[in-house]
C-alpha positions as CSV (number, residue, x, y, z in Angstrom):
1,X,25.9,-6.2,-15.8
2,X,25.8,-2.6,-14.5
3,X,22.0,-2.9,-13.9
4,X,22.5,-6.2,-12.0
5,X,25.1,-4.5,-9.7
6,X,22.8,-1.5,-9.2
7,X,19.9,-3.8,-8.4
8,X,22.1,-5.8,-6.0
9,X,23.0,-2.6,-4.2
10,X,19.4,-1.5,-3.9
11,X,18.4,-5.0,-2.6
12,X,21.2,-4.8,0.0
13,X,19.9,-1.4,1.1
14,X,16.4,-2.9,1.4
15,X,17.8,-5.7,3.6
16,X,19.6,-3.2,5.8
17,X,16.5,-1.1,6.2
18,X,14.4,-4.1,7.0
19,X,16.8,-5.3,9.7
20,X,16.7,-1.8,11.2
21,X,12.9,-1.8,11.2
22,X,12.9,-5.3,12.7
23,X,14.8,-4.0,15.7
24,X,12.2,-1.3,16.2
25,X,9.3,-3.8,15.8
26,X,10.9,-6.3,18.1
27,X,11.2,-3.4,20.7
28,X,7.4,-3.1,20.7
29,X,7.3,-6.0,23.2
30,X,9.3,-4.0,25.7
31,X,7.7,-0.7,25.0
32,X,4.3,-2.1,25.9
33,X,3.4,-1.5,29.6
34,X,3.7,-4.7,31.7
35,X,6.0,-7.7,32.0
36,X,6.7,-9.4,28.6
37,X,5.5,-12.8,29.7
38,X,2.2,-11.3,31.0
39,X,1.7,-9.4,27.8
40,X,2.4,-12.6,25.7
41,X,0.1,-14.6,27.9
42,X,-2.8,-12.2,27.2
43,X,-6.0,-13.0,29.1
44,X,-5.0,-16.5,29.9
45,X,-4.6,-17.4,33.6
46,X,-1.2,-16.3,34.9
47,X,-0.2,-19.5,36.6
48,X,3.4,-20.1,37.4
49,X,3.5,-22.9,35.0
50,X,2.0,-20.8,32.2
51,X,4.4,-17.9,32.8
52,X,7.4,-20.4,32.8
53,X,6.2,-21.9,29.5
54,X,5.9,-18.4,28.0
55,X,9.4,-17.4,29.2
56,X,10.9,-20.7,27.8
57,X,9.0,-20.3,24.4
58,X,10.1,-16.8,23.8
59,X,13.6,-17.1,25.5
60,X,12.8,-14.3,27.9
61,X,15.5,-15.5,30.3
62,X,18.1,-14.8,27.7
63,X,19.7,-11.4,27.0
64,X,17.8,-8.9,24.9
65,X,20.2,-9.5,22.0
66,X,19.8,-13.3,22.1
67,X,16.0,-12.8,22.3
68,X,16.1,-10.6,19.2
69,X,18.3,-13.1,17.3
70,X,15.8,-15.9,18.2
71,X,12.9,-13.7,17.1
72,X,14.7,-12.7,13.9
73,X,15.5,-16.4,13.1
74,X,11.8,-17.2,13.4
75,X,10.8,-14.2,11.4
76,X,13.0,-15.3,8.5
77,X,11.1,-18.6,8.6
78,X,7.8,-16.7,8.8
79,X,7.3,-17.8,12.4
80,X,6.2,-14.8,14.5
81,X,4.6,-16.9,17.3
82,X,0.9,-17.1,18.0
83,X,-1.8,-14.5,18.3
84,X,-2.8,-13.7,21.8
85,X,-6.4,-13.1,20.7
86,X,-7.1,-16.3,18.7
87,X,-4.3,-18.7,19.5
88,X,-3.5,-19.2,15.8
89,X,-0.1,-18.7,14.4
90,X,0.5,-15.1,13.1
91,X,1.4,-16.5,9.7
92,X,-1.8,-18.4,9.5
93,X,-3.9,-15.3,10.4
94,X,-2.1,-13.0,8.0
95,X,-2.1,-15.7,5.3
96,X,-5.9,-16.0,5.6
97,X,-6.4,-12.2,5.3
98,X,-3.7,-11.4,2.8
99,X,-5.7,-12.3,-0.4
100,X,-8.5,-9.8,0.5
101,X,-6.0,-7.0,1.1
102,X,-4.1,-7.7,-2.1
103,X,-7.3,-8.0,-4.1
104,X,-8.4,-4.6,-2.7
105,X,-5.1,-2.9,-3.4
106,X,-4.9,-4.4,-6.9
107,X,-8.5,-3.3,-7.7
108,X,-7.9,0.2,-6.4
109,X,-4.6,0.5,-8.4
110,X,-6.5,-0.4,-11.6
111,X,-9.1,2.3,-10.9
112,X,-6.3,4.8,-10.3
113,X,-4.5,4.0,-13.6
114,X,-7.7,3.8,-15.6
115,X,-9.2,7.1,-14.3
116,X,-6.4,9.3,-13.2
117,X,-4.1,9.1,-16.1
118,X,-6.7,9.9,-18.8
119,X,-8.2,12.7,-16.8
120,X,-4.8,14.2,-16.1
121,X,-3.8,14.0,-19.8
122,X,-7.1,15.6,-20.8
123,X,-6.7,18.4,-18.2
124,X,-3.1,19.0,-19.4
125,X,-4.1,19.2,-23.1
126,X,-7.1,21.4,-22.4
127,X,-5.3,23.7,-19.9
128,X,-7.3,26.6,-18.5
129,X,-10.5,25.4,-20.2
130,X,-13.8,24.4,-18.6
131,X,-12.8,20.7,-18.7
132,X,-9.5,21.5,-17.0
133,X,-11.2,23.5,-14.2
134,X,-13.8,20.8,-13.7
135,X,-11.2,18.0,-13.4
136,X,-9.0,20.2,-11.1
137,X,-12.0,21.0,-8.9
138,X,-12.9,17.2,-8.6
139,X,-9.3,16.4,-7.8
140,X,-9.2,19.1,-5.1
141,X,-12.3,17.7,-3.5
142,X,-10.9,14.2,-3.7
143,X,-7.6,15.2,-2.1
144,X,-9.4,17.0,0.7
145,X,-12.0,14.4,1.6
146,X,-11.0,11.9,4.4
147,X,-11.1,8.3,3.5
148,X,-13.5,7.4,6.3
149,X,-15.9,10.1,5.2
150,X,-15.8,9.0,1.5
151,X,-16.4,5.4,2.7
152,X,-19.4,6.2,4.9
153,X,-20.9,8.4,2.1
154,X,-20.4,5.7,-0.5
155,X,-21.7,3.0,1.9
156,X,-24.8,4.9,2.6
157,X,-25.7,6.1,-1.0
158,X,-24.7,3.1,-3.1
159,X,-25.1,0.4,-0.5
160,X,-28.1,1.5,1.7
161,X,-30.1,3.9,-0.3
162,X,-29.6,2.5,-3.8
163,X,-28.7,-1.0,-2.8
164,X,-26.3,-1.5,-5.8
165,X,-23.5,-3.0,-3.7
166,X,-23.1,-5.0,-0.5
167,X,-22.4,-3.0,2.7
168,X,-20.0,-5.5,4.3
169,X,-17.9,-8.6,3.7
170,X,-15.4,-9.6,1.0
171,X,-17.5,-12.2,-1.0
172,X,-16.6,-15.6,-2.3
173,X,-15.2,-16.3,-5.8
174,X,-13.7,-13.8,-8.2
175,X,-17.0,-12.2,-9.5
176,X,-18.6,-12.0,-6.1
177,X,-15.4,-10.6,-4.5
178,X,-15.2,-8.0,-7.3
179,X,-18.8,-6.9,-6.5
180,X,-18.2,-6.8,-2.8
181,X,-15.0,-4.8,-3.1
182,X,-16.1,-2.2,-5.7
183,X,-17.1,0.4,-3.1
184,X,-14.1,-0.2,-0.9
185,X,-11.7,-0.1,-3.9
186,X,-13.2,3.2,-5.2
187,X,-13.0,4.7,-1.7
188,X,-9.4,3.7,-1.4
189,X,-8.5,4.9,-4.8
190,X,-10.3,8.3,-4.6
191,X,-7.7,10.4,-2.9
192,X,-4.8,8.7,-4.8
193,X,-6.7,9.2,-8.0
194,X,-6.9,12.9,-7.4
195,X,-3.2,13.2,-6.6
196,X,-2.1,11.1,-9.7
197,X,-4.4,13.1,-11.9
198,X,-2.9,16.4,-10.8
199,X,0.6,15.0,-11.2
200,X,-0.3,13.7,-14.7
201,X,-1.8,17.1,-15.6
202,X,1.4,18.9,-14.6
203,X,3.6,16.5,-16.6
204,X,1.2,16.7,-19.6
205,X,1.4,20.5,-19.5
206,X,5.2,20.4,-19.8
207,X,5.3,17.8,-22.5
208,X,2.5,19.3,-24.6
209,X,4.6,22.5,-25.0
210,X,7.8,20.7,-26.1
211,X,9.1,21.2,-29.7
212,X,8.7,17.5,-30.6
213,X,4.9,17.8,-29.9
214,X,4.6,20.8,-32.1
215,X,6.6,19.0,-34.9
216,X,4.4,15.9,-34.5
217,X,1.2,18.0,-34.9
218,X,2.8,19.8,-38.0
219,X,3.4,16.4,-39.6
220,X,-0.3,15.7,-39.3
221,X,0.1,12.6,-37.1
222,X,-3.3,11.2,-35.9
223,X,-4.5,12.1,-32.4
224,X,-4.2,8.5,-31.3
225,X,-0.5,8.5,-32.0
226,X,0.0,12.0,-30.5
227,X,-1.6,10.9,-27.2
228,X,-0.1,7.4,-27.1
229,X,3.4,7.5,-28.5
230,X,4.3,11.1,-27.5
231,X,2.2,12.6,-24.8
232,X,1.4,9.5,-22.6
233,X,4.9,8.0,-22.9
234,X,6.7,11.2,-21.9
235,X,4.2,12.1,-19.2
236,X,4.4,8.7,-17.6
237,X,7.8,9.2,-16.0
238,X,6.7,11.1,-12.8
239,X,3.6,8.9,-12.6
240,X,5.7,5.8,-12.7
241,X,7.7,7.0,-9.8
242,X,4.5,7.8,-7.9
243,X,3.1,4.3,-8.2
244,X,5.3,3.2,-5.3
245,X,3.9,6.0,-3.2
246,X,0.4,5.0,-4.3
247,X,0.9,1.4,-3.1
248,X,2.3,2.6,0.2
249,X,-0.7,4.9,0.7
250,X,-2.9,2.0,0.1
251,X,-1.4,0.3,3.1
252,X,-2.4,3.1,5.4
253,X,-5.8,3.8,3.8
254,X,-6.7,0.1,3.8
255,X,-6.9,0.2,7.7
256,X,-9.7,2.7,7.6
257,X,-11.4,1.3,4.6
258,X,-11.3,-2.3,5.9
259,X,-12.8,-1.1,9.2
260,X,-15.5,0.9,7.4
261,X,-16.6,-1.9,5.2
262,X,-16.0,-4.8,7.7
263,X,-13.4,-6.5,5.4
264,X,-11.3,-9.3,6.8
265,X,-8.0,-7.8,5.6
266,X,-4.5,-7.2,7.1
267,X,-5.4,-3.6,7.9
268,X,-8.3,-4.5,10.1
269,X,-6.4,-7.2,12.0
270,X,-3.5,-4.8,12.6
271,X,-5.9,-2.3,14.1
272,X,-7.6,-4.8,16.3
273,X,-4.3,-6.2,17.4
274,X,-3.0,-2.8,18.4
275,X,-6.1,-2.1,20.4
276,X,-5.9,-5.6,22.2
277,X,-2.1,-5.4,22.7
278,X,-1.6,-8.5,20.6
279,X,2.2,-8.0,20.3
280,X,3.1,-11.1,18.2
281,X,0.4,-10.1,15.7
282,X,1.5,-6.5,15.6
283,X,5.1,-7.6,15.1
284,X,4.2,-9.9,12.2
285,X,1.8,-7.4,10.5
286,X,4.3,-4.6,11.0
287,X,7.1,-6.6,9.3
288,X,4.8,-7.5,6.5
289,X,3.8,-3.8,6.0
290,X,7.4,-2.7,6.2
291,X,8.5,-5.3,3.5
292,X,5.7,-4.2,1.2
293,X,6.7,-0.5,1.6
294,X,10.3,-1.1,0.8
295,X,9.5,-3.3,-2.2
296,X,7.1,-0.6,-3.5
297,X,9.8,2.0,-3.3
298,X,12.2,-0.4,-5.0
299,X,9.6,-0.9,-7.8
300,X,9.4,2.9,-8.3
301,X,13.2,3.2,-8.6
302,X,13.3,0.3,-11.1
303,X,10.4,1.7,-13.1
304,X,12.0,5.1,-13.4
305,X,15.3,3.6,-14.4
306,X,13.6,1.5,-17.1
307,X,11.4,4.3,-18.5
308,X,13.9,7.1,-18.6
309,X,17.0,6.5,-20.7
310,X,18.7,9.7,-19.5
311,X,18.3,8.7,-15.8
312,X,19.5,5.1,-16.7
313,X,22.6,6.4,-18.5
314,X,23.4,8.7,-15.5
315,X,22.9,6.0,-12.8
316,X,24.5,3.1,-14.7
317,X,27.4,5.1,-16.1
């Protein structure tokens, strides 16, 4: 019951934040230089009839508050208007590109979890050893390297020189898509993998020196149980809270990665929409990114609450 109330309060906070963000995103139409109807008309001929139709469609003769309420009503129904560039509905364009972006983010997250956590645990257990220094050095390089530089280097080495992976496109079907998105996913995951590995190392260092770890070793428990039940479980708390930040960072990094590898995702369409002043598309994509960001943060809060009994007792008391 207490958890349900806590979750209800957090969802209410998400809704309030989303409404505040929607006001800012709606204001993009008026912050863009030019008359709103001319902006929404794009490159189409600005005939009096066309301008009148645009004003009627977007309620531009109403007050700003009424215009926002009309826009918000449409947004709640996933209706953000039509793209100035293509003439398609914003929902249709985003819906066509969303699977690629989600596949890329999911693939990158799997790479992060599969690589960063074992490396971080190993570095924490082997503190100040050659293994620890090697992992720390690689992590530092990964954090420092820009995503576009990593993408171009991976594209050239593994796509052009070695020819192991395709250099553009998202592929068709699960296996083909997996092959096409391997390089982009590794590029997207590289910087985040380095951060999560360093965070896991710090947590493992703390846990490895605890009395219960010393007692577990003294009992002669197998290494598999020491790493799984004790070290990994107790080191996962800060990592679990970082997963939300990882997902949020993927949203920003996907813009660069999708452009580098010519992927038809949400990030690339958002970038081209900003460049072409496609306000309806920017508004729709902006709301989508904001919603994912808020849900990712909520996921982090719930994960920490579930994994840490002490935090759960303190919050739900």
